[in-house]
C-alpha positions in Angstrom: -0.4 0.1 0.0 1.0 3.4 -0.9 1.5 6.0 1.6 -0.3 8.9 1.2 1.0 11.9 3.3 -2.9 12.2 4.0 -4.6 12.5 6.9 -7.6 12.7 9.0 -7.8 14.2 12.6 -9.8 13.7 15.0 -10.9 16.4 18.1 -14.0 16.7 20.1 -15.0 19.8 21.5 -17.7 21.0 24.2 -20.2 22.7 22.2 -20.6 24.0 18.0 -19.1 27.0 18.9 -16.4 26.1 19.6 -16.2 23.8 17.0 -16.8 26.6 14.1 -14.0 28.8 15.9 -11.3 26.2 15.8 -12.6 25.3 12.2 -11.8 28.8 11.0 -8.5 29.0 12.9 -6.8 26.4 10.7 -8.3 26.5 7.8 -7.9 30.6 8.0 -4.2 29.3 8.1 -4.5 27.0 5.5 -3.7 24.3 7.6 -6.0 21.7 7.0 -7.9 21.3 3.3 -11.3 20.7 4.6 -12.9 20.7 8.3 -16.2 18.8 9.4 -18.0 19.8 12.4 -20.5 16.9 13.5 -23.1 17.8 16.3 -24.9 15.9 19.2 -22.2 13.3 19.4 -23.4 11.3 22.8 -19.7 10.6 24.3 -18.9 8.3 27.4 -15.8 8.2 28.7 -13.6 8.0 31.7 -12.2 11.1 33.1 -10.8 11.6 36.8 -11.6 7.7 37.6 -15.4 7.8 37.2 -17.6 7.5 33.9 -18.7 10.4 33.1 -20.6 11.0 29.3 -21.3 14.9 27.0 -22.8 16.3 24.2 -20.0 16.8 22.1 -19.3 17.8 18.7 -16.4 16.2 16.5 -13.8 17.9 14.0 -13.3 15.8 11.0 -10.2 17.0 10.2 -8.4 16.8 6.4 -4.6 17.8 5.9 -1.1 16.4 5.3 0.3 14.8 7.8 3.6 17.1 8.2 1.1 19.7 9.2 0.1 17.4 12.5 2.0 19.3 14.9 0.6 23.0 14.0 -2.5 21.7 14.2 -2.5 20.3 17.3 -0.1 23.4 18.6 -3.4 25.3 17.0 -6.3 23.0 18.9 -4.6 23.4 22.1 -4.4 27.6 22.6 -8.4 27.1 21.5 -9.4 24.9 23.8 -11.5 24.4 26.7 -10.9 20.9 28.0 -7.8 20.2 30.3 -6.8 16.8 27.9 -8.3 17.5 24.4 -8.7 14.8 22.2 -7.0 15.2 19.3 -5.9 12.0 17.5 -4.3 11.7 14.1 -5.4 8.5 11.8 -2.9 7.7 7.8 -5.0 8.0 5.5 -3.8 4.7 3.3 -5.9 4.9 0.4 -8.5 7.3 -1.6 -9.7 8.8 -4.5 -6.8 10.5 -6.0 -8.1 13.6 -7.0 -9.0 14.4 -3.8 -6.4 13.1 -1.9 -4.1 15.5 -4.3 -6.5 18.5 -3.4 -5.5 18.0 0.4 -2.4 18.4 -0.3 -2.3 21.4 -2.8 -4.6 23.5 -0.4 -2.8 23.6 2.6 0.2 25.2 3.1 3.4 23.9 5.3 
């Protein structure tokens, strides 16, 4: 399998407004080609030794692996959580035209 160099970053936020602000910042600096915001996500998780749950929004960020560290820094500055979820997954394949578009639309 050929390495694409593209990744998807998942970030949960406490509100849709927070998600939009983070998306706007990342996109305005051309660190991502596209960001989807999914709202109304039911999350269940362990926090400080207790089972907890929350309604969250999820950002799905399409970008290049080389921009991951910069995006993590941008998200941390804007995020309200003490420990924000920021996880990256490699894109192992897909529409070559779309993958090329991700590369062309991001800078850095």
